[in-house]
Backbone of each chain as ProteinMPNN parsed JSONL, in Angstrom:
{"seq_chain_A": "MAPNSYLIEGPVPATWLSDLTTVEREKTAAGALAFFLGKVRDDIVDGKTVTGIEYSAYREMVEPVIESIKAELFNKYSELTQVDIVHSTGLVKCGENSLAVMVSSGHRKQAFSALAECVELIKEKLPVWKKELFSDGTTRWIG", "coords_chain_A": {"N_chain_A": [[-16.493, 16.234, 2.947], [-17.135, 13.552, 0.818], [-17.995, 10.174, 1.804], [-15.792, 7.443, 1.233], [-15.39, 4.27, 0.098], [-13.016, 3.072, -0.442], [-11.049, 4.285, 0.911], [-9.474, 4.785, 4.051], [-9.343, 6.365, 7.203], [-6.305, 6.726, 8.789], [-4.376, 3.846, 9.915], [-4.775, 0.649, 8.152], [-6.85, -1.639, 9.638], [-6.023, -4.92, 11.014], [-8.299, -6.457, 11.097], [-9.661, -5.996, 8.788], [-8.998, -7.853, 6.847], [-9.774, -10.346, 8.009], [-12.487, -9.887, 8.256], [-13.195, -9.798, 5.548], [-12.608, -12.406, 4.71], [-14.537, -13.801, 6.023], [-16.875, -12.891, 4.727], [-16.25, -13.929, 2.212], [-16.511, -16.621, 2.584], [-19.065, -17.335, 1.926], [-18.963, -17.402, -0.772], [-18.681, -19.801, -2.781], [-17.556, -20.484, -5.189], [-14.961, -19.622, -5.433], [-11.696, -20.769, -5.116], [-9.331, -19.847, -4.192], [-7.845, -17.4, -2.226], [-5.994, -14.452, -2.238], [-3.722, -12.267, -0.571], [-2.475, -8.942, -0.01], [-0.521, -6.89, 2.035], [0.49, -3.674, 2.527], [3.035, -2.022, 4.311], [4.241, 0.571, 6.509], [7.568, 1.468, 6.417], [10.566, 1.692, 8.44], [12.543, 3.517, 7.146], [15.831, 4.886, 6.711], [16.91, 8.048, 6.098], [19.362, 10.182, 4.991], [20.543, 9.918, 7.573], [18.35, 10.224, 9.224], [15.514, 8.851, 10.809], [12.549, 7.445, 9.54], [9.409, 7.932, 10.986], [6.763, 7.738, 10.486], [4.143, 8.005, 7.996], [2.382, 10.493, 6.31], [-0.506, 10.318, 4.586], [-2.112, 11.549, 1.663], [-4.95, 12.052, -0.458], [-6.567, 12.309, -3.663], [-9.635, 12.392, -3.258], [-12.056, 12.305, -4.763], [-11.221, 11.205, -7.092], [-10.184, 8.79, -6.597], [-12.103, 6.712, -6.392], [-13.173, 6.358, -9.145], [-10.742, 5.572, -10.368], [-9.994, 3.203, -9.049], [-12.179, 1.629, -9.68], [-11.701, 1.366, -12.421], [-9.278, -0.028, -12.424], [-10.092, -2.457, -11.293], [-11.889, -3.269, -13.281], [-10.188, -3.663, -15.394], [-8.633, -5.837, -14.433], [-10.584, -7.836, -14.155], [-11.287, -8.169, -16.75], [-8.971, -9.306, -17.75], [-8.377, -11.597, -16.196], [-9.987, -14.496, -16.158], [-10.936, -16.166, -14.171], [-11.289, -14.676, -11.945], [-13.052, -13.638, -9.062], [-13.5, -11.705, -7.133], [-12.323, -8.465, -6.092], [-10.811, -6.624, -3.7], [-9.936, -3.534, -2.203], [-8.228, -1.338, -0.052], [-7.025, 1.782, 1.009], [-4.991, 3.774, 3.11], [-5.568, 7.105, 4.476], [-4.196, 10.131, 5.87], [-2.379, 9.865, 9.017], [-0.05, 7.221, 9.233], [1.726, 5.108, 11.205], [5.092, 3.776, 11.553], [5.377, 0.357, 10.851], [2.682, -0.059, 10.785], [-0.247, -0.839, 8.736], [-0.776, 0.399, 5.413], [-1.973, -0.158, 3.073], [-4.213, -2.491, 1.761], [-4.94, -5.372, -0.073], [-7.142, -7.689, -1.511], [-7.656, -10.534, -3.429], [-9.891, -12.832, -4.974], [-10.248, -15.975, -6.504], [-10.825, -18.61, -8.916], [-8.757, -20.503, -8.941], [-5.32, -20.841, -7.682], [-3.254, -19.788, -9.279], [-4.161, -17.661, -11.009], [-5.063, -16.053, -8.942], [-2.687, -15.272, -7.587], [-1.284, -13.942, -9.692], [-3.064, -11.938, -10.475], [-3.258, -10.491, -8.072], [-0.629, -9.447, -7.769], [-0.461, -7.878, -10.032], [-2.508, -6.099, -9.534], [-1.502, -4.65, -7.304], [0.634, -3.365, -8.522], [-0.742, -1.753, -10.381], [-2.12, -0.087, -8.669], [-0.037, 1.332, -7.482], [0.85, 2.691, -9.703], [-1.389, 4.167, -10.662], [-3.111, 5.17, -8.676], [-4.341, 8.141, -7.213], [-2.655, 9.166, -4.895], [-0.623, 10.52, -2.3], [2.4, 10.748, -0.425], [3.83, 11.93, 2.62], [6.823, 11.758, 4.224], [7.54, 11.428, 7.64], [9.942, 12.444, 9.934], [12.13, 11.432, 12.641], [13.265, 13.689, 13.796], [11.414, 15.664, 13.517], [11.246, 16.835, 11.022], [9.993, 16.842, 7.623], [9.259, 15.156, 4.481], [8.153, 15.258, 1.152], [7.164, 12.49, -0.905], [7.459, 12.009, -4.231]], "CA_chain_A": [[-15.957, 15.168, 2.097], [-18.014, 12.363, 0.653], [-17.334, 8.942, 2.213], [-15.174, 6.717, 0.104], [-15.226, 2.994, 0.673], [-11.676, 2.564, -0.739], [-10.098, 4.987, 1.746], [-9.706, 4.678, 5.486], [-8.502, 7.325, 7.922], [-5.354, 6.034, 9.655], [-3.916, 2.536, 9.391], [-5.762, -0.386, 7.82], [-6.797, -2.642, 10.723], [-5.878, -6.323, 10.577], [-9.579, -7.095, 10.988], [-10.164, -5.824, 7.455], [-8.786, -9.124, 6.122], [-10.621, -11.392, 8.547], [-13.879, -9.592, 7.874], [-13.439, -10.166, 4.151], [-12.61, -13.853, 4.514], [-15.851, -14.235, 6.482], [-17.782, -12.627, 3.588], [-15.866, -14.816, 1.122], [-16.947, -17.998, 2.893], [-20.364, -17.574, 1.225], [-18.764, -17.477, -2.247], [-18.03, -21.112, -2.837], [-16.901, -20.667, -6.504], [-13.556, -19.232, -5.339], [-10.858, -21.73, -4.432], [-8.084, -19.245, -3.761], [-7.794, -15.999, -1.815], [-4.597, -13.957, -2.078], [-3.735, -10.958, 0.146], [-1.277, -8.132, 0.103], [-0.547, -5.777, 2.996], [1.639, -2.705, 2.481], [3.332, -1.45, 5.616], [5.166, 1.704, 6.532], [8.909, 1.02, 6.781], [11.402, 2.716, 9.131], [13.667, 3.87, 6.332], [16.728, 5.908, 7.224], [17.287, 9.008, 4.988], [20.319, 11.191, 5.505], [20.742, 9.757, 8.984], [17.13, 10.429, 9.961], [14.63, 7.679, 10.701], [11.118, 7.679, 9.272], [8.603, 7.462, 12.06], [5.467, 7.517, 9.97], [3.817, 8.646, 6.732], [1.103, 11.214, 6.195], [-1.018, 10.094, 3.221], [-3.259, 12.381, 1.196], [-5.5, 11.452, -1.71], [-7.579, 13.027, -4.415], [-10.722, 11.474, -2.901], [-13.098, 12.153, -5.808], [-10.651, 10.519, -8.236], [-9.792, 7.449, -6.14], [-13.129, 5.716, -6.738], [-13.188, 5.947, -10.589], [-9.479, 4.942, -10.742], [-10.003, 1.82, -8.539], [-13.159, 0.894, -10.514], [-11.104, 1.038, -13.705], [-8.319, -1.06, -12.157], [-10.835, -3.71, -11.138], [-12.439, -3.701, -14.572], [-9.041, -4.212, -16.207], [-8.282, -7.144, -13.894], [-11.687, -8.784, -14.421], [-11.179, -8.445, -18.146], [-7.817, -10.151, -18.079], [-8.345, -12.895, -15.466], [-11.338, -15.065, -16.277], [-11.386, -16.867, -12.964], [-11.392, -13.77, -10.833], [-14.425, -13.487, -8.531], [-13.594, -10.554, -6.241], [-11.122, -7.716, -5.875], [-11.073, -5.65, -2.653], [-8.817, -2.622, -2.05], [-8.415, -0.17, 0.847], [-5.783, 2.561, 1.211], [-5.015, 4.779, 4.183], [-5.242, 8.548, 4.383], [-3.754, 10.606, 7.204], [-1.148, 9.382, 9.579], [0.156, 5.807, 9.447], [3.033, 5.016, 11.852], [5.913, 2.677, 11.145], [4.882, -0.967, 11.22], [1.234, -0.176, 10.566], [-0.603, -1.098, 7.357], [-1.295, 1.5, 4.696], [-2.637, -0.625, 1.883], [-4.573, -3.892, 1.788], [-5.609, -5.862, -1.276], [-7.45, -9.127, -1.499], [-8.365, -11.024, -4.641], [-10.295, -14.257, -4.922], [-10.222, -16.528, -7.848], [-11.119, -20.042, -8.916], [-7.547, -21.253, -8.597], [-4.291, -19.997, -7.139], [-2.349, -19.069, -10.24], [-4.742, -16.345, -11.344], [-5.13, -15.206, -7.769], [-1.367, -14.667, -7.373], [-0.967, -13.002, -10.763], [-3.973, -10.752, -10.409], [-2.876, -9.725, -6.872], [0.635, -8.719, -8.063], [-0.796, -6.835, -11.055], [-3.381, -5.084, -8.867], [-0.723, -3.753, -6.49], [1.403, -2.508, -9.436], [-1.649, -0.738, -10.947], [-2.421, 0.894, -7.598], [1.163, 2.163, -7.355], [0.967, 3.521, -10.927], [-2.543, 4.956, -11.049], [-3.954, 5.761, -7.65], [-3.924, 9.502, -6.871], [-2.317, 9.221, -3.467], [0.713, 11.071, -2.081], [2.877, 10.546, 0.957], [4.851, 12.789, 3.217], [7.523, 11.047, 5.258], [7.772, 12.184, 8.906], [11.206, 11.966, 10.525], [12.273, 11.486, 14.14], [13.664, 15.018, 14.262], [10.298, 16.592, 13.311], [11.206, 17.325, 9.646], [9.175, 16.051, 6.715], [9.679, 15.159, 3.062], [7.21, 14.681, 0.235], [7.584, 11.545, -1.864], [6.748, 12.282, -5.473]], "C_chain_A": [[-16.925, 13.968, 2.01], [-17.311, 11.121, 1.172], [-16.796, 8.173, 1.002], [-14.783, 5.312, 0.659], [-13.787, 2.416, 0.435], [-10.656, 3.239, 0.142], [-10.482, 4.826, 3.192], [-8.81, 5.672, 6.173], [-7.64, 6.535, 8.901], [-5.046, 4.657, 9.082], [-5.069, 1.581, 9.054], [-5.731, -1.414, 8.927], [-6.707, -4.059, 10.189], [-7.225, -6.997, 10.421], [-10.178, -6.941, 9.601], [-10.07, -7.158, 6.656], [-9.712, -10.228, 6.668], [-12.087, -11.17, 8.275], [-14.191, -10.038, 6.448], [-13.465, -11.684, 4.001], [-13.955, -14.439, 5.037], [-16.907, -14.053, 5.389], [-17.511, -13.685, 2.49], [-16.308, -16.257, 1.36], [-18.225, -18.349, 2.163], [-20.118, -17.812, -0.268], [-17.983, -18.738, -2.567], [-17.349, -21.397, -4.224], [-15.379, -20.39, -6.446], [-12.78, -20.276, -4.537], [-9.594, -21.116, -3.864], [-8.289, -17.771, -3.426], [-6.325, -15.6, -1.642], [-4.622, -12.558, -1.543], [-2.403, -10.274, -0.002], [-1.525, -7.044, 1.161], [0.691, -4.914, 2.796], [1.772, -2.075, 3.833], [4.277, -0.301, 5.519], [6.491, 1.188, 7.146], [9.671, 2.111, 7.531], [12.675, 2.988, 8.37], [14.536, 4.897, 7.053], [17.202, 6.757, 6.049], [18.165, 10.085, 5.556], [20.46, 11.113, 7.047], [19.526, 9.906, 9.858], [16.169, 9.254, 9.762], [13.192, 8.104, 10.464], [10.263, 7.08, 10.426], [7.153, 7.193, 11.65], [5.27, 8.208, 8.638], [2.453, 9.288, 6.819], [0.593, 11.049, 4.795], [-2.118, 11.092, 2.914], [-3.699, 11.806, -0.155], [-6.412, 12.435, -2.371], [-8.85, 12.153, -4.357], [-11.688, 11.235, -4.058], [-12.557, 11.366, -7.021], [-10.304, 9.058, -7.894], [-10.805, 6.408, -6.608], [-13.117, 5.372, -8.211], [-11.892, 5.2, -10.987], [-9.506, 3.46, -10.255], [-11.058, 1.027, -9.346], [-12.534, 0.492, -11.857], [-10.015, -0.053, -13.564], [-8.995, -2.421, -12.068], [-11.363, -4.206, -12.457], [-11.32, -4.318, -15.452], [-8.659, -5.611, -15.718], [-9.373, -8.205, -14.253], [-11.666, -9.131, -15.915], [-10.116, -9.446, -18.487], [-7.835, -11.523, -17.439], [-9.764, -13.434, -15.372], [-11.887, -15.73, -15.048], [-11.605, -15.963, -11.757], [-12.83, -13.577, -10.35], [-14.577, -12.25, -7.704], [-12.223, -9.851, -6.158], [-11.497, -6.643, -4.811], [-9.786, -4.851, -2.326], [-9.195, -1.609, -0.974], [-7.067, 0.451, 1.069], [-5.996, 3.601, 2.335], [-4.931, 6.185, 3.677], [-4.847, 8.981, 5.78], [-2.512, 9.866, 7.682], [-1.137, 7.858, 9.735], [1.609, 5.665, 10.029], [3.785, 3.799, 11.336], [5.369, 1.372, 11.697], [3.434, -1.144, 11.008], [0.959, -0.32, 9.04], [-1.187, 0.126, 6.661], [-2.087, 1.087, 3.456], [-2.978, -2.124, 2.083], [-5.339, -4.244, 0.52], [-5.936, -7.312, -1.121], [-8.115, -9.46, -2.841], [-8.776, -12.456, -4.403], [-10.552, -14.697, -6.323], [-10.55, -18.036, -7.752], [-9.947, -20.859, -8.491], [-6.387, -20.304, -8.252], [-3.476, -19.201, -8.133], [-2.876, -17.707, -10.642], [-4.849, -15.438, -10.13], [-3.788, -14.515, -7.498], [-1.051, -13.591, -8.419], [-1.824, -11.738, -10.714], [-3.639, -9.876, -9.189], [-1.635, -8.878, -7.187], [0.344, -7.564, -9.014], [-1.617, -5.704, -10.419], [-2.514, -4.115, -8.073], [0.107, -2.811, -7.394], [0.546, -1.406, -10.027], [-1.953, 0.297, -9.918], [-1.223, 1.87, -7.491], [1.244, 3.173, -8.529], [-0.166, 4.554, -11.062], [-3.303, 5.655, -9.928], [-3.467, 7.164, -7.243], [-3.748, 9.675, -5.338], [-0.871, 9.701, -3.315], [1.091, 10.84, -0.636], [3.961, 11.527, 1.347], [5.517, 12.004, 4.349], [7.739, 12.001, 6.483], [8.991, 11.578, 9.559], [11.229, 12.224, 12.018], [12.624, 12.91, 14.662], [12.599, 16.114, 13.963], [10.236, 17.155, 11.876], [10.321, 16.39, 8.807], [9.685, 16.117, 5.28], [8.569, 14.544, 2.204], [7.842, 13.624, -0.668], [6.784, 11.79, -3.138], [6.44, 13.73, -5.656]], "O_chain_A": [[-17.436, 13.472, 3.014], [-16.098, 11.015, 0.993], [-17.323, 8.276, -0.106], [-13.958, 5.2, 1.566], [-13.409, 1.41, 1.035], [-9.495, 2.83, 0.146], [-11.663, 4.739, 3.529], [-7.649, 5.829, 5.796], [-8.149, 5.78, 9.73], [-5.393, 4.337, 7.945], [-6.171, 1.69, 9.59], [-4.686, -2.023, 9.155], [-7.209, -4.384, 9.113], [-7.332, -7.994, 9.707], [-11.107, -7.669, 9.252], [-10.974, -7.507, 5.896], [-10.35, -10.95, 5.901], [-12.848, -12.119, 8.087], [-15.263, -10.569, 6.159], [-14.273, -12.204, 3.231], [-14.428, -15.457, 4.532], [-17.727, -14.94, 5.151], [-18.444, -14.253, 1.922], [-16.456, -17.024, 0.408], [-18.456, -19.508, 1.818], [-20.978, -18.366, -0.953], [-16.753, -18.722, -2.613], [-16.668, -22.409, -4.393], [-14.62, -20.859, -7.294], [-13.161, -20.623, -3.419], [-8.857, -21.778, -3.133], [-8.828, -17.002, -4.221], [-5.536, -16.297, -1.003], [-5.427, -11.735, -1.978], [-1.353, -10.91, -0.105], [-2.565, -6.385, 1.182], [1.816, -5.404, 2.891], [0.791, -1.647, 4.442], [5.038, -0.194, 4.558], [6.519, 0.576, 8.213], [9.459, 3.301, 7.297], [13.769, 2.728, 8.871], [14.059, 5.669, 7.885], [17.821, 6.246, 5.116], [17.782, 10.808, 6.475], [20.489, 12.141, 7.723], [19.606, 9.746, 11.076], [16.041, 8.733, 8.653], [12.686, 9.017, 11.117], [10.386, 5.907, 10.776], [6.41, 6.516, 12.36], [6.157, 8.936, 8.191], [1.498, 8.704, 7.332], [1.196, 11.589, 3.868], [-2.937, 11.436, 3.767], [-2.927, 11.173, -0.874], [-6.975, 13.308, -1.711], [-9.113, 11.325, -5.229], [-12.093, 10.1, -4.307], [-13.329, 10.918, -7.869], [-10.153, 8.215, -8.779], [-10.437, 5.364, -7.147], [-13.055, 4.187, -8.539], [-11.928, 4.307, -11.834], [-9.08, 2.57, -10.99], [-10.83, -0.143, -9.657], [-12.806, -0.594, -12.369], [-9.846, -0.888, -14.452], [-8.552, -3.399, -12.67], [-11.307, -5.401, -12.748], [-11.503, -5.328, -16.132], [-8.386, -6.486, -16.539], [-9.048, -9.337, -14.612], [-11.99, -10.255, -16.298], [-10.281, -10.305, -19.354], [-7.378, -12.5, -18.032], [-10.609, -12.926, -14.635], [-13.098, -15.861, -14.87], [-12.043, -16.408, -10.696], [-13.73, -13.372, -11.164], [-15.697, -11.758, -7.565], [-11.162, -10.475, -6.152], [-12.414, -5.851, -5.033], [-8.704, -5.422, -2.194], [-10.309, -1.084, -0.96], [-6.078, -0.246, 1.291], [-7.061, 4.205, 2.454], [-4.339, 6.467, 2.635], [-5.128, 8.288, 6.758], [-1.724, 9.331, 6.903], [-2.069, 7.271, 10.286], [2.578, 6.068, 9.386], [3.187, 2.896, 10.749], [4.956, 1.291, 12.853], [2.951, -2.276, 11.041], [1.792, 0.019, 8.199], [-2.01, 0.828, 7.249], [-2.79, 1.905, 2.864], [-2.135, -2.909, 2.516], [-6.248, -3.53, 0.096], [-5.109, -8.094, -0.652], [-9.011, -8.756, -3.308], [-8.088, -13.205, -3.71], [-10.995, -13.944, -7.19], [-10.55, -18.631, -6.675], [-10.108, -21.826, -7.746], [-6.471, -19.102, -8.505], [-3.059, -18.076, -7.857], [-2.145, -16.716, -10.622], [-4.744, -14.217, -10.245], [-3.751, -13.317, -7.215], [-0.614, -12.489, -8.087], [-1.334, -10.623, -10.895], [-3.73, -8.651, -9.268], [-1.623, -7.685, -6.884], [0.823, -6.444, -8.837], [-1.437, -4.526, -10.729], [-2.728, -2.905, -8.133], [0.267, -1.629, -7.09], [0.999, -0.27, -10.173], [-2.04, 1.479, -10.253], [-1.409, 3.085, -7.42], [1.644, 4.325, -8.36], [0.063, 5.675, -11.517], [-4.045, 6.607, -10.172], [-2.282, 7.338, -6.958], [-4.586, 10.246, -4.64], [-0.003, 9.332, -4.106], [0.242, 10.749, 0.25], [4.845, 11.895, 0.574], [4.858, 11.628, 5.318], [8.066, 13.18, 6.342], [9.081, 10.362, 9.727], [10.508, 13.056, 12.57], [12.319, 13.266, 15.8], [12.85, 17.307, 14.133], [9.291, 17.869, 11.539], [9.958, 15.297, 9.241], [10.442, 17.016, 4.915], [8.098, 13.443, 2.489], [8.953, 13.832, -1.158], [5.553, 11.777, -3.109], [5.842, 14.111, -6.661]]}, "seq_chain_B": "MATVNLIYFGSVTDITGISSERADSPATLDELNEMLKVRYPKLSVISYRFSVNRQLITGNRQLVDGDDIALLPPFAGG", "coords_chain_B": {"N_chain_B": [[-11.821, 32.954, -21.77], [-12.276, 31.381, -18.639], [-13.892, 30.457, -15.583], [-12.405, 28.561, -13.188], [-11.91, 25.695, -11.025], [-9.156, 25.234, -9.071], [-7.1, 22.64, -7.902], [-4.833, 21.437, -5.574], [-2.17, 19.127, -4.842], [-0.022, 17.026, -2.785], [3.429, 17.727, -3.069], [2.963, 20.004, -4.516], [1.287, 21.579, -2.977], [2.955, 22.662, -1.086], [4.187, 24.578, -2.582], [2.152, 26.261, -3.505], [0.893, 26.961, -1.144], [-1.723, 26.762, -0.52], [-4.619, 24.58, -0.707], [-6.633, 24.654, -2.588], [-8.236, 26.792, -5.066], [-10.352, 29.23, -6.607], [-10.206, 30.416, -9.924], [-9.712, 32.81, -12.577], [-9.297, 31.594, -15.71], [-7.128, 31.237, -18.603], [-8.102, 30.188, -21.993], [-7.203, 27.631, -22.554], [-5.612, 24.567, -21.358], [-2.831, 24.52, -21.584], [-2.18, 27.256, -21.627], [-3.143, 27.978, -19.163], [-1.382, 26.525, -17.522], [0.986, 27.924, -18.072], [0.312, 30.397, -16.932], [0.084, 29.664, -14.246], [2.67, 28.965, -13.634], [3.887, 31.423, -13.686], [2.592, 32.632, -11.601], [3.268, 30.894, -9.51], [6.359, 30.379, -9.28], [8.029, 28.208, -8.561], [6.839, 25.933, -9.474], [7.956, 25.303, -11.854], [10.135, 23.739, -11.379], [9.403, 21.273, -10.512], [7.791, 18.095, -11.035], [4.708, 17.4, -12.528], [1.311, 16.399, -13.315], [-1.758, 17.039, -15.07], [-5.216, 16.811, -14.112], [-8.488, 16.985, -15.44], [-11.636, 17.502, -14.366], [-11.414, 15.097, -13.005], [-10.205, 13.361, -14.777], [-7.222, 12.139, -16.091], [-5.108, 14.189, -18.064], [-3.526, 14.25, -21.149], [-1.537, 16.283, -23.079], [-2.917, 19.217, -24.699], [-5.917, 21.15, -23.951], [-9.242, 22.487, -24.236], [-10.718, 24.695, -21.925], [-13.55, 25.071, -19.775], [-16.101, 27.005, -18.001], [-16.266, 26.163, -14.569], [-14.79, 23.842, -14.643], [-12.941, 21.327, -12.895], [-9.76, 21.451, -12.01], [-6.912, 19.682, -11.438], [-3.634, 19.7, -10.03], [-1.263, 17.267, -10.211], [1.28, 15.795, -8.608], [3.861, 13.152, -9.029], [2.361, 10.002, -8.422], [2.209, 8.295, -5.27], [1.249, 6.082, -3.826], [0.605, 3.232, -1.633]], "CA_chain_B": [[-11.676, 33.019, -20.324], [-13.193, 30.493, -17.926], [-13.67, 30.405, -14.161], [-12.204, 27.139, -12.923], [-11.474, 25.318, -9.671], [-7.803, 24.655, -9.099], [-6.926, 21.773, -6.726], [-3.422, 21.139, -5.449], [-1.861, 17.931, -4.029], [1.363, 16.675, -2.525], [4.441, 18.768, -3.024], [2.423, 21.244, -5.115], [0.658, 22.433, -1.927], [4.025, 23.416, -0.465], [4.542, 25.737, -3.462], [1.05, 27.184, -3.598], [0.518, 27.378, 0.181], [-3.131, 26.47, -0.343], [-4.985, 23.322, -1.373], [-7.536, 24.881, -3.719], [-8.663, 28.15, -5.247], [-11.018, 29.507, -7.865], [-9.372, 31.346, -10.689], [-10.046, 33.049, -13.97], [-8.287, 30.873, -16.513], [-7.181, 31.358, -20.087], [-9.04, 29.269, -22.608], [-6.67, 26.27, -22.724], [-4.803, 24.112, -20.265], [-1.436, 24.965, -21.764], [-2.06, 28.665, -21.207], [-3.346, 27.998, -17.694], [-0.119, 26.101, -16.954], [1.959, 29.02, -18.095], [-0.096, 31.361, -15.966], [0.361, 29.172, -12.909], [4.109, 29.011, -13.443], [4.185, 32.769, -13.392], [2.072, 32.898, -10.233], [4.038, 30.048, -8.55], [7.521, 30.04, -10.137], [8.674, 26.931, -8.248], [6.204, 24.834, -10.26], [8.811, 25.013, -13.048], [11.213, 22.827, -11.025], [8.884, 19.932, -10.077], [7.094, 17.317, -12.051], [3.284, 17.154, -12.195], [0.402, 16.21, -14.443], [-3.107, 17.691, -14.838], [-6.505, 16.105, -14.386], [-9.624, 17.904, -15.634], [-12.853, 16.764, -13.984], [-10.989, 13.767, -12.468], [-9.583, 12.573, -15.838], [-5.889, 12.548, -16.413], [-5.05, 14.77, -19.37], [-2.177, 14.331, -21.801], [-1.675, 17.235, -24.153], [-3.671, 20.422, -24.388], [-7.375, 20.968, -23.874], [-10.026, 23.652, -23.997], [-11.311, 24.746, -20.572], [-14.834, 25.742, -19.686], [-16.508, 27.383, -16.653], [-16.638, 25.111, -13.592], [-13.888, 22.702, -14.672], [-12.114, 21.047, -11.716], [-8.406, 21.175, -12.601], [-6.001, 19.326, -10.338], [-2.23, 19.498, -10.311], [-0.971, 15.995, -9.574], [2.652, 15.326, -8.611], [3.859, 11.701, -9.206], [1.596, 9.253, -7.402], [3.075, 7.571, -4.305], [0.486, 5.236, -2.958], [1.127, 1.973, -1.184]], "C_chain_B": [[-12.737, 32.129, -19.639], [-12.87, 30.588, -16.415], [-13.586, 28.942, -13.721], [-11.809, 26.943, -11.422], [-10.127, 24.656, -9.745], [-7.611, 23.85, -7.799], [-5.471, 21.306, -6.706], [-3.156, 19.955, -4.514], [-0.369, 17.809, -3.797], [2.258, 17.877, -2.459], [3.967, 20.097, -3.64], [1.838, 22.179, -4.027], [1.713, 23.2, -1.202], [4.358, 24.64, -1.279], [3.406, 26.73, -3.465], [0.656, 27.748, -2.225], [-0.956, 27.2, 0.466], [-3.492, 25.202, -1.056], [-5.98, 23.446, -2.507], [-7.8, 26.358, -3.843], [-9.481, 28.212, -6.526], [-10.225, 30.538, -8.619], [-9.967, 31.554, -12.071], [-8.909, 32.472, -14.808], [-8.295, 31.306, -17.92], [-7.951, 30.189, -20.677], [-8.526, 27.825, -22.686], [-5.777, 25.905, -21.526], [-3.372, 24.51, -20.381], [-1.226, 26.376, -21.269], [-2.272, 28.797, -19.687], [-2.028, 27.586, -16.996], [0.944, 27.205, -16.934], [1.62, 30.125, -17.083], [0.285, 30.966, -14.528], [1.88, 29.174, -12.64], [4.594, 30.448, -13.194], [3.789, 33.109, -11.913], [2.885, 32.114, -9.2], [5.26, 29.52, -9.279], [8.132, 28.693, -9.818], [7.998, 25.72, -8.914], [7.105, 24.378, -11.414], [9.887, 23.935, -12.669], [10.718, 21.45, -10.507], [8.134, 19.348, -11.233], [5.6, 17.161, -11.635], [2.487, 16.965, -13.484], [-0.912, 16.929, -14.107], [-4.197, 16.625, -14.95], [-7.551, 17.247, -14.57], [-10.876, 17.048, -15.376], [-12.517, 15.302, -13.695], [-10.522, 12.808, -13.593], [-8.209, 13.079, -16.09], [-5.807, 13.083, -17.856], [-3.605, 14.719, -19.909], [-2.395, 15.274, -22.955], [-2.567, 18.407, -23.708], [-5.163, 20.155, -24.425], [-8.068, 22.303, -23.645], [-10.631, 23.575, -22.58], [-12.646, 25.471, -20.615], [-15.155, 26.082, -18.232], [-16.823, 26.155, -15.82], [-15.762, 23.899, -13.688], [-13.095, 22.59, -13.347], [-10.722, 20.623, -12.288], [-7.45, 20.925, -11.439], [-4.561, 19.178, -10.864], [-1.692, 18.323, -9.501], [0.517, 15.677, -9.7], [2.677, 13.777, -8.779], [3.199, 10.991, -8.04], [2.566, 8.471, -6.528], [2.293, 6.739, -3.319], [1.199, 3.947, -2.555], [1.83, 2.088, 0.131]], "O_chain_B": [[-13.912, 32.13, -20.007], [-11.715, 30.777, -16.032], [-14.546, 28.183, -13.854], [-11.444, 27.877, -10.708], [-9.967, 23.631, -10.408], [-7.93, 24.341, -6.717], [-4.95, 20.835, -7.717], [-3.843, 19.798, -3.504], [0.441, 18.403, -4.508], [1.913, 18.908, -1.879], [4.495, 21.165, -3.33], [1.892, 23.402, -4.152], [1.437, 24.301, -0.725], [4.775, 25.653, -0.718], [3.652, 27.936, -3.43], [0.149, 28.866, -2.135], [-1.402, 27.46, 1.584], [-2.751, 24.767, -1.937], [-6.174, 22.516, -3.29], [-7.625, 27.111, -2.885], [-9.336, 27.373, -7.415], [-9.635, 31.437, -8.02], [-10.606, 30.679, -12.655], [-7.738, 32.813, -14.638], [-9.338, 31.712, -18.434], [-8.399, 29.303, -19.951], [-9.316, 26.898, -22.863], [-5.272, 26.762, -20.802], [-2.737, 24.815, -19.372], [-0.245, 26.676, -20.59], [-1.649, 29.63, -19.029], [-1.613, 28.208, -16.018], [1.675, 27.395, -15.962], [2.507, 30.709, -16.462], [0.731, 31.786, -13.725], [2.298, 29.371, -11.499], [5.622, 30.644, -12.546], [4.519, 33.745, -11.152], [3.161, 32.633, -8.118], [5.257, 28.414, -9.82], [8.71, 28.069, -10.707], [8.544, 24.616, -8.905], [7.028, 23.242, -11.881], [10.467, 23.307, -13.554], [11.514, 20.594, -10.121], [7.877, 19.993, -12.25], [5.312, 16.82, -10.488], [2.928, 17.321, -14.577], [-1.12, 17.366, -12.975], [-4.118, 15.691, -15.747], [-7.477, 18.299, -13.935], [-11.135, 16.047, -16.045], [-13.245, 14.393, -14.091], [-10.454, 11.596, -13.387], [-8.0, 14.277, -16.282], [-6.381, 12.486, -18.767], [-2.639, 15.083, -19.238], [-3.331, 15.098, -23.735], [-2.91, 18.558, -22.535], [-5.619, 19.099, -24.863], [-7.541, 23.16, -22.936], [-11.004, 22.498, -22.117], [-12.835, 26.387, -21.414], [-14.552, 25.515, -17.321], [-17.523, 25.24, -16.254], [-15.939, 22.973, -12.896], [-12.65, 23.585, -12.773], [-10.576, 19.591, -12.943], [-7.207, 21.788, -10.596], [-4.305, 18.634, -11.939], [-1.663, 18.365, -8.271], [0.976, 15.324, -10.786], [1.624, 13.147, -8.683], [3.421, 11.302, -6.87], [3.62, 8.036, -6.993], [2.616, 6.686, -2.133], [2.265, 3.622, -3.078], [2.334, 1.092, 0.651]]}, "name": "protein", "num_of_chains": 2, "seq": "MAPNSYLIEGPVPATWLSDLTTVEREKTAAGALAFFLGKVRDDIVDGKTVTGIEYSAYREMVEPVIESIKAELFNKYSELTQVDIVHSTGLVKCGENSLAVMVSSGHRKQAFSALAECVELIKEKLPVWKKELFSDGTTRWIGMATVNLIYFGSVTDITGISSERADSPATLDELNEMLKVRYPKLSVISYRFSVNRQLITGNRQLVDGDDIALLPPFAGG"}
């Protein structure tokens, strides 16, 4: 498998965000950074509790799809200076992060709007699937 | 007739039992879809789309040797 900078095996570590804010310190044109973290929830389905999610992705398609999402956002939001996205593959347990998004922008309004739109575009377009794992050992595909 | 690479994801892999295979395909995507539904009848009861060479396809399309054809159930990232 070719390495893919938008995918990470297992949960997204909290250090992903702090590392990015360190990089962003050099970029003094941006006055606003906005973050989103998606976490695995302990949903209860038919009396069974979700303990984790197994993510799989069409790795070769993830990169062009994310590049097109970023291009769409940069086209729409003139103040945007940076968009960073990482999504998990493999097992992510309840409470752990499966998706992280950071956008930076000149001012907060475009940062908030672009962040929300970015997450929606990821949900709609990213070729990723999840299998819920339950406490009794059974599984269920989502989608 | 074209020899293509079929790639399966998500719930489709439960139906096919494998994640990829090479196959002799009819000349068009619609005909390939019909062939796959005969080979894997449960495909008829789930929802999926096709990508050809990592591009989502709506409608029919001619296939050529070496095409990478993926069956994509609804995306569920996040």
